[in-house]
C-alpha positions as CSV (number, residue, x, y, z in Angstrom):
1,X,4.5,-19.7,-102.0
2,X,2.4,-22.9,-101.7
3,X,3.4,-26.0,-99.9
4,X,4.9,-28.9,-101.8
5,X,4.7,-32.5,-100.5
6,X,7.3,-34.9,-102.0
7,X,5.8,-38.3,-101.3
8,X,7.8,-41.5,-101.0
9,X,11.3,-40.4,-102.1
10,X,14.4,-42.2,-101.1
11,X,16.2,-39.5,-99.2
12,X,19.9,-39.9,-99.9
13,X,19.1,-43.3,-101.3
14,X,17.7,-44.5,-98.0
15,X,14.2,-45.7,-97.0
16,X,11.2,-43.9,-98.6
17,X,10.1,-40.8,-96.8
18,X,7.9,-37.8,-97.3
19,X,9.3,-34.3,-97.5
20,X,7.1,-31.3,-96.9
21,X,8.3,-27.9,-98.2
22,X,6.7,-24.7,-96.9
23,X,7.9,-21.6,-98.7
24,X,11.7,-21.6,-98.9
25,X,12.4,-24.2,-96.3
26,X,11.8,-27.9,-95.5
27,X,9.0,-28.1,-92.9
28,X,9.1,-31.8,-92.1
29,X,10.6,-35.1,-93.1
30,X,8.9,-38.4,-92.2
31,X,6.4,-41.0,-93.1
32,X,2.7,-40.4,-93.8
33,X,3.0,-36.6,-94.0
34,X,0.1,-34.6,-95.2
35,X,-0.7,-30.9,-95.8
36,X,-4.0,-29.5,-96.9
37,X,-3.7,-27.8,-100.3
38,X,-0.2,-28.9,-100.9
39,X,1.1,-29.7,-104.4
40,X,1.9,-33.4,-104.3
41,X,4.9,-34.8,-106.1
42,X,4.7,-38.6,-106.3
43,X,8.4,-39.7,-106.0
44,X,8.2,-43.4,-105.3
45,X,11.4,-45.1,-106.3
46,X,13.2,-41.9,-106.9
47,X,16.2,-40.5,-105.0
48,X,16.1,-37.1,-103.3
49,X,19.4,-35.3,-102.8
50,X,20.3,-31.8,-101.7
51,X,20.7,-29.5,-104.7
52,X,23.9,-30.0,-106.5
53,X,26.7,-27.4,-106.3
54,X,29.3,-27.0,-109.2
55,X,32.5,-25.4,-108.2
56,X,33.7,-25.1,-111.8
57,X,31.4,-23.8,-114.5
58,X,32.1,-21.6,-117.5
59,X,29.1,-19.3,-118.2
60,X,31.0,-17.2,-120.8
61,X,29.1,-14.0,-120.1
62,X,30.3,-11.3,-120.6
63,X,32.0,-11.5,-123.9
64,X,31.2,-15.0,-125.4
65,X,27.5,-15.0,-125.4
66,X,27.6,-17.1,-128.6
67,X,28.8,-20.0,-126.4
68,X,26.7,-19.5,-123.3
69,X,25.0,-16.9,-121.2
70,X,24.2,-16.7,-117.5
71,X,20.6,-17.5,-118.4
72,X,21.3,-20.5,-120.7
73,X,24.0,-21.8,-118.4
74,X,21.8,-21.6,-115.3
75,X,18.9,-23.3,-117.2
76,X,21.4,-26.1,-118.0
77,X,22.4,-26.2,-114.4
78,X,18.8,-26.6,-113.2
79,X,18.2,-29.3,-115.8
80,X,21.2,-31.2,-114.3
81,X,20.0,-30.8,-110.7
82,X,22.2,-27.9,-109.7
83,X,21.0,-25.1,-107.4
84,X,24.4,-23.3,-107.3
85,X,27.3,-22.9,-109.7
86,X,30.6,-21.0,-109.4
87,X,31.3,-19.1,-112.6
88,X,34.9,-19.1,-113.8
89,X,36.7,-15.8,-114.5
90,X,37.9,-16.3,-118.1
91,X,35.3,-14.0,-119.6
92,X,35.8,-11.0,-121.8
93,X,36.5,-8.8,-120.0
94,X,38.1,-11.0,-117.4
95,X,36.4,-11.1,-114.0
96,X,39.4,-9.5,-112.3
97,X,37.5,-6.5,-110.8
98,X,34.7,-5.9,-108.5
99,X,32.6,-4.5,-111.3
100,X,32.7,-7.6,-113.5
101,X,32.1,-10.1,-110.7
102,X,29.1,-8.0,-109.6
103,X,27.7,-8.0,-113.1
104,X,27.8,-11.8,-113.2
105,X,26.4,-12.1,-109.7
106,X,23.4,-9.8,-110.5
107,X,22.7,-11.6,-113.8
108,X,22.4,-14.8,-111.8
109,X,20.0,-13.2,-109.4
110,X,18.0,-11.8,-112.2
111,X,17.5,-15.1,-114.0
112,X,16.8,-17.2,-110.9
113,X,17.4,-20.7,-112.2
114,X,20.2,-21.3,-109.7
115,X,22.5,-19.2,-107.5
116,X,25.6,-17.9,-109.3
117,X,28.7,-17.3,-107.4
118,X,31.4,-15.6,-109.5
119,X,35.0,-16.8,-109.2
120,X,37.5,-13.9,-109.3
121,X,40.7,-14.0,-111.4
122,X,44.0,-14.4,-109.5
123,X,45.9,-12.2,-111.8
124,X,45.0,-9.2,-113.9
125,X,43.8,-10.4,-117.3
126,X,44.8,-13.9,-116.4
127,X,48.2,-12.9,-117.5
128,X,50.1,-14.3,-114.5
129,X,52.1,-11.1,-113.8
130,X,50.2,-9.0,-111.3
131,X,47.6,-9.9,-108.6
132,X,44.1,-8.8,-109.4
133,X,41.8,-6.9,-107.0
134,X,41.3,-9.9,-104.7
135,X,40.2,-7.8,-101.7
136,X,37.9,-5.6,-103.7
137,X,36.2,-8.6,-105.3
138,X,35.7,-10.2,-101.9
139,X,34.3,-7.0,-100.4
140,X,32.0,-6.5,-103.4
141,X,28.3,-7.5,-103.6
142,X,29.4,-10.8,-105.1
143,X,31.4,-11.7,-102.0
144,X,34.0,-13.6,-103.9
145,X,35.8,-16.3,-101.9
146,X,37.3,-18.5,-104.7
147,X,39.9,-17.2,-107.1
148,X,41.3,-18.9,-110.2
149,X,43.0,-18.2,-113.5
150,X,41.4,-21.4,-114.8
151,X,42.3,-21.9,-118.5
152,X,45.7,-20.8,-117.5
153,X,48.1,-21.8,-114.7
154,X,49.5,-19.4,-112.2
155,X,52.9,-20.7,-113.0
156,X,54.9,-18.0,-111.2
157,X,55.7,-19.4,-107.7
158,X,56.0,-15.9,-106.2
159,X,52.6,-14.8,-107.6
160,X,51.0,-18.0,-106.3
161,X,52.5,-17.5,-102.9
162,X,51.3,-13.9,-102.7
163,X,47.8,-15.0,-103.8
164,X,47.7,-17.7,-101.1
165,X,48.8,-15.1,-98.5
166,X,46.2,-12.6,-99.6
167,X,43.2,-14.9,-99.5
168,X,44.2,-16.3,-96.2
169,X,43.1,-13.0,-94.6
170,X,39.5,-13.6,-95.4
171,X,39.3,-17.4,-95.6
172,X,39.4,-17.6,-99.3
173,X,40.8,-20.2,-101.6
174,X,43.0,-20.3,-104.7
175,X,41.8,-22.8,-107.3
176,X,44.7,-23.8,-109.4
177,X,44.7,-25.0,-113.0
178,X,47.7,-27.2,-112.7
179,X,49.6,-27.1,-116.0
180,X,53.3,-26.2,-116.3
181,X,53.1,-24.2,-119.6
182,X,56.7,-25.0,-120.8
183,X,55.9,-28.7,-120.6
184,X,52.8,-28.5,-122.7
185,X,53.8,-26.2,-125.5
186,X,52.1,-27.6,-128.6
187,X,50.4,-30.4,-126.7
188,X,47.3,-31.8,-128.2
189,X,46.5,-34.9,-126.0
190,X,47.8,-37.1,-123.2
191,X,51.4,-38.1,-123.7
192,X,51.6,-41.8,-124.0
193,X,51.2,-44.8,-126.4
194,X,48.2,-43.3,-128.2
195,X,49.8,-39.9,-128.8
196,X,52.9,-41.6,-130.1
197,X,50.9,-43.7,-132.5
198,X,48.8,-40.8,-133.7
199,X,51.8,-38.4,-134.0
200,X,50.0,-35.8,-131.9
201,X,51.9,-33.5,-129.4
202,X,52.0,-35.1,-126.0
203,X,50.7,-33.6,-122.7
204,X,52.7,-35.3,-120.0
205,X,51.2,-36.1,-116.6
206,X,54.2,-34.4,-114.9
207,X,53.1,-31.1,-116.3
208,X,50.1,-31.4,-113.9
209,X,51.8,-33.2,-111.1
210,X,54.8,-30.8,-110.7
211,X,52.5,-27.8,-110.2
212,X,50.4,-29.6,-107.7
213,X,53.5,-30.7,-105.7
214,X,54.7,-27.1,-105.7
215,X,51.4,-25.6,-104.7
216,X,50.7,-27.9,-101.8
217,X,54.1,-27.1,-100.4
218,X,53.4,-23.4,-100.8
219,X,50.0,-23.8,-99.1
220,X,51.7,-25.5,-96.2
221,X,54.3,-22.8,-96.0
222,X,51.8,-20.0,-96.0
223,X,49.1,-21.8,-94.0
224,X,46.4,-21.2,-96.6
225,X,43.9,-23.1,-98.6
226,X,44.6,-24.4,-102.2
227,X,42.1,-26.2,-104.4
228,X,43.2,-28.3,-107.4
229,X,41.0,-28.0,-110.4
230,X,40.2,-31.0,-112.7
231,X,42.8,-33.4,-111.3
232,X,43.4,-36.0,-114.0
233,X,46.3,-38.3,-113.3
234,X,47.1,-41.2,-110.9
235,X,50.3,-39.4,-109.9
236,X,48.3,-36.3,-108.9
237,X,46.2,-38.4,-106.7
238,X,49.2,-39.7,-104.8
239,X,50.6,-36.1,-104.3
240,X,47.2,-34.9,-102.9
241,X,47.0,-38.0,-100.7
242,X,50.4,-37.3,-99.3
243,X,49.6,-33.6,-98.8
244,X,46.5,-34.5,-96.9
245,X,48.4,-36.9,-94.7
246,X,50.6,-34.0,-93.7
247,X,47.6,-31.9,-92.8
248,X,48.0,-29.5,-95.7
249,X,44.8,-27.6,-96.5
250,X,44.3,-28.9,-100.0
251,X,41.1,-30.0,-101.7
252,X,40.7,-31.4,-105.2
253,X,38.1,-32.0,-107.8
254,X,37.6,-34.4,-110.7
255,X,35.4,-34.0,-113.7
256,X,32.8,-36.5,-114.8
257,X,34.5,-37.0,-118.2
258,X,37.8,-37.9,-116.5
259,X,35.9,-40.6,-114.5
260,X,34.7,-42.2,-117.7
261,X,36.5,-41.4,-120.9
262,X,40.1,-42.3,-121.9
263,X,42.6,-41.1,-124.5
264,X,41.7,-44.1,-126.7
265,X,38.8,-42.0,-127.9
266,X,41.2,-39.6,-129.5
267,X,41.9,-42.2,-132.2
268,X,38.7,-40.9,-133.8
269,X,40.2,-37.5,-134.2
270,X,36.8,-36.1,-133.2
271,X,37.5,-32.7,-131.5
272,X,34.6,-33.3,-129.1
273,X,37.1,-35.3,-127.1
274,X,39.7,-32.5,-127.0
275,X,39.7,-31.1,-123.5
276,X,42.1,-29.5,-120.9
277,X,43.5,-31.4,-119.1
278,X,43.4,-34.1,-121.7
279,X,41.6,-37.4,-121.4
280,X,44.1,-39.8,-119.8
281,X,44.6,-43.6,-119.6
282,X,42.4,-46.3,-118.2
283,X,44.9,-46.6,-115.3
284,X,44.3,-42.9,-114.5
285,X,40.5,-43.2,-114.7
286,X,40.5,-46.1,-112.3
287,X,42.8,-44.2,-109.9
288,X,40.5,-41.2,-110.0
289,X,37.4,-43.3,-109.2
290,X,39.2,-44.9,-106.2
291,X,40.4,-41.5,-105.0
292,X,36.9,-40.0,-105.2
293,X,35.5,-43.0,-103.3
294,X,38.1,-42.8,-100.5
295,X,37.9,-39.0,-100.2
296,X,41.4,-38.1,-101.5
297,X,39.5,-36.3,-104.2
298,X,36.9,-34.2,-102.5
299,X,34.4,-33.3,-105.1
300,X,33.1,-33.7,-108.6
301,X,33.0,-30.5,-110.7
302,X,31.8,-30.3,-114.2
303,X,34.3,-27.9,-115.9
304,X,31.2,-27.1,-118.1
305,X,33.0,-25.5,-121.1
306,X,30.6,-24.6,-123.9
307,X,31.8,-23.7,-127.3
308,X,29.9,-22.7,-130.5
309,X,29.6,-25.3,-133.3
310,X,32.3,-23.7,-135.5
311,X,34.9,-23.9,-132.7
312,X,34.5,-27.7,-132.5
313,X,33.5,-28.7,-136.0
314,X,37.0,-28.4,-137.4
315,X,40.3,-30.2,-137.6
316,X,41.7,-31.4,-134.3
317,X,44.6,-29.0,-134.0
318,X,42.4,-25.9,-134.5
319,X,39.6,-27.0,-132.2
320,X,38.8,-25.4,-128.9
321,X,39.3,-27.4,-125.7
322,X,36.4,-28.3,-123.5
323,X,33.1,-30.1,-123.1
324,X,29.6,-29.2,-121.8
325,X,28.8,-31.1,-118.6
326,X,26.1,-29.7,-116.4
327,X,23.2,-31.7,-117.9
328,X,25.0,-35.1,-117.9
329,X,27.2,-34.9,-114.8
330,X,24.9,-36.8,-112.4
331,X,24.3,-39.6,-114.9
332,X,28.0,-40.1,-115.5
333,X,28.7,-40.2,-111.7
334,X,25.9,-42.7,-111.3
335,X,27.4,-44.9,-114.0
336,X,31.0,-44.7,-112.8
337,X,30.6,-44.5,-109.1
338,X,27.1,-45.6,-107.9
339,X,26.4,-48.5,-110.3
340,X,29.9,-49.8,-109.7
341,X,29.4,-49.8,-106.0
342,X,32.1,-47.3,-105.2
343,X,29.8,-44.6,-103.8
344,X,26.3,-44.6,-102.2
345,X,23.8,-41.9,-103.0
346,X,24.7,-40.3,-99.7
347,X,28.3,-40.3,-100.9
348,X,27.2,-38.6,-104.1
349,X,25.4,-35.9,-102.1
350,X,28.7,-35.4,-100.2
351,X,30.9,-35.1,-103.3
352,X,28.5,-33.1,-105.4
353,X,26.7,-30.9,-102.9
354,X,28.0,-30.8,-99.3
355,X,31.7,-30.5,-99.9
356,X,31.7,-28.1,-102.9
357,X,29.4,-25.8,-101.0
358,X,31.8,-26.0,-98.0
359,X,34.9,-25.3,-100.1
360,X,33.2,-22.3,-101.9
361,X,31.4,-21.1,-98.7
362,X,28.0,-21.3,-100.6
363,X,25.6,-20.4,-97.7
364,X,22.4,-22.3,-97.8
365,X,23.6,-25.0,-100.1
366,X,24.9,-28.5,-99.4
367,X,22.7,-28.7,-96.3
368,X,21.0,-31.8,-94.9
369,X,17.6,-32.9,-96.1
370,X,15.9,-32.1,-92.8
371,X,13.4,-29.8,-91.2
372,X,14.3,-26.2,-91.0
373,X,16.9,-26.4,-93.8
374,X,16.6,-24.5,-97.1
375,X,14.6,-26.3,-99.7
376,X,17.4,-26.7,-102.3
377,X,16.6,-30.2,-103.6
378,X,16.9,-32.5,-106.6
379,X,14.8,-35.5,-107.4
380,X,16.4,-38.2,-109.6
381,X,14.9,-41.2,-111.4
382,X,17.8,-43.5,-111.0
383,X,16.1,-46.4,-112.9
384,X,15.9,-44.4,-116.1
385,X,18.3,-45.2,-119.0
386,X,18.3,-43.3,-122.2
387,X,20.5,-42.0,-125.0
388,X,22.0,-38.5,-124.7
389,X,20.5,-36.1,-127.2
390,X,22.2,-32.7,-127.1
391,X,19.4,-31.3,-129.2
392,X,17.4,-31.2,-126.0
393,X,20.0,-29.4,-123.9
394,X,19.2,-26.2,-122.3
395,X,22.8,-25.0,-122.8
396,X,23.4,-22.8,-125.8
397,X,26.2,-25.2,-126.9
398,X,26.2,-28.9,-127.9
399,X,29.8,-30.0,-127.5
400,X,29.1,-33.1,-125.5
401,X,31.2,-36.3,-125.8
402,X,28.2,-38.4,-124.8
403,X,25.9,-37.8,-127.9
404,X,24.2,-41.1,-128.7
405,X,25.6,-42.8,-125.6
406,X,23.2,-44.5,-123.1
407,X,23.6,-43.2,-119.6
408,X,21.6,-44.0,-116.5
409,X,19.5,-41.6,-114.4
410,X,17.4,-38.6,-115.1
411,X,16.8,-35.5,-113.1
412,X,13.0,-35.0,-112.8
413,X,12.7,-32.1,-110.4
414,X,14.9,-29.3,-109.0
415,X,13.9,-26.9,-106.3
416,X,15.7,-23.6,-105.5
417,X,14.6,-22.4,-102.1
418,X,11.3,-24.1,-102.5
419,X,10.7,-22.8,-106.0
420,X,10.6,-25.4,-108.8
421,X,13.0,-24.7,-111.6
422,X,12.5,-28.1,-113.2
423,X,9.3,-30.2,-113.1
424,X,9.0,-33.6,-114.8
425,X,12.2,-33.0,-116.6
426,X,11.0,-29.7,-118.1
427,X,12.3,-26.2,-117.1
428,X,9.7,-24.0,-115.5
């Protein structure tokens, strides 16, 4: 593999530096670097970050290849600056055995646009009644460390306790989709003023908050790690903040869309805004931004949820929940967190690379941009502004809430262990 010299990039948003890649690793970082025969990438004015890591991606394969495949999903990931993604277990068949997680893992290796780490189901068939083969999935070639029934809540407290006890033995983590099912029967959107005016079934904040409160107490009791998926309410922030103050091993994620969009958009009845958990209020959005800035919320995760056209282009009540997010995540974070002064680019690297890699135990990812480290990198033109056009997405699905919206920033290059997966905004 030839050498690559990235010239004049603002590493983590700091002063311009040169970065020399040799093979799979960073050879040197400094000023005035040169290397005979190296491919030169002129990066003046652009920001260089460690490759992004998404702890919450739906790749749909096996079973829903009409929505996404490991190939198209990882191409979308590379386009968005990601070098590793964690693939959720709600496939068909469910990723609740060593065989299925190994299949997803090997598909990721075969396609090579980013590393794919499968997430194993907590319960058999995501049915919430019996623990899945947690140990076998961990011992498999996929080496699963994160387990989740995402899409469904592990609402049985006994099952959740047993899962936390089980994964503690090998340092794993249970990622909970916090949704009390009895409180959300028939729910269509956030419960509040807008739902009352529209006459749509309300999804109360307490349905999320009550599960989080229960699970942080269970994690404390067991002495295990719990991760909260797509936290969406101001009340949830306060519970996680309290739990961390007690030393409970809880981490939490927020999605880009919950940092930007509110339930006011549902007035359009456009199903592109239908998502689980639902878009919340402006007060919730501001609380989530502040919590991400102060570290109460640890990471940004996309919850990339692709759906075919027919599952979204229908009446609201019949539409599937979810949005694609891999290719727009960094732009949304720039608009909501960087351009507002809440986070520096070093902070973005921490929330979108370092910490998700640490939570998921993704070896070689989320590392410093320094000599001797793996060359998993993303280069971002932060001055760019443009309209989102889903026709140009690498994802197989187009269900983005940002179509036609102007967003800042554009990923120009992505490198996975020194190999370019994206060059000048085009997949290799």
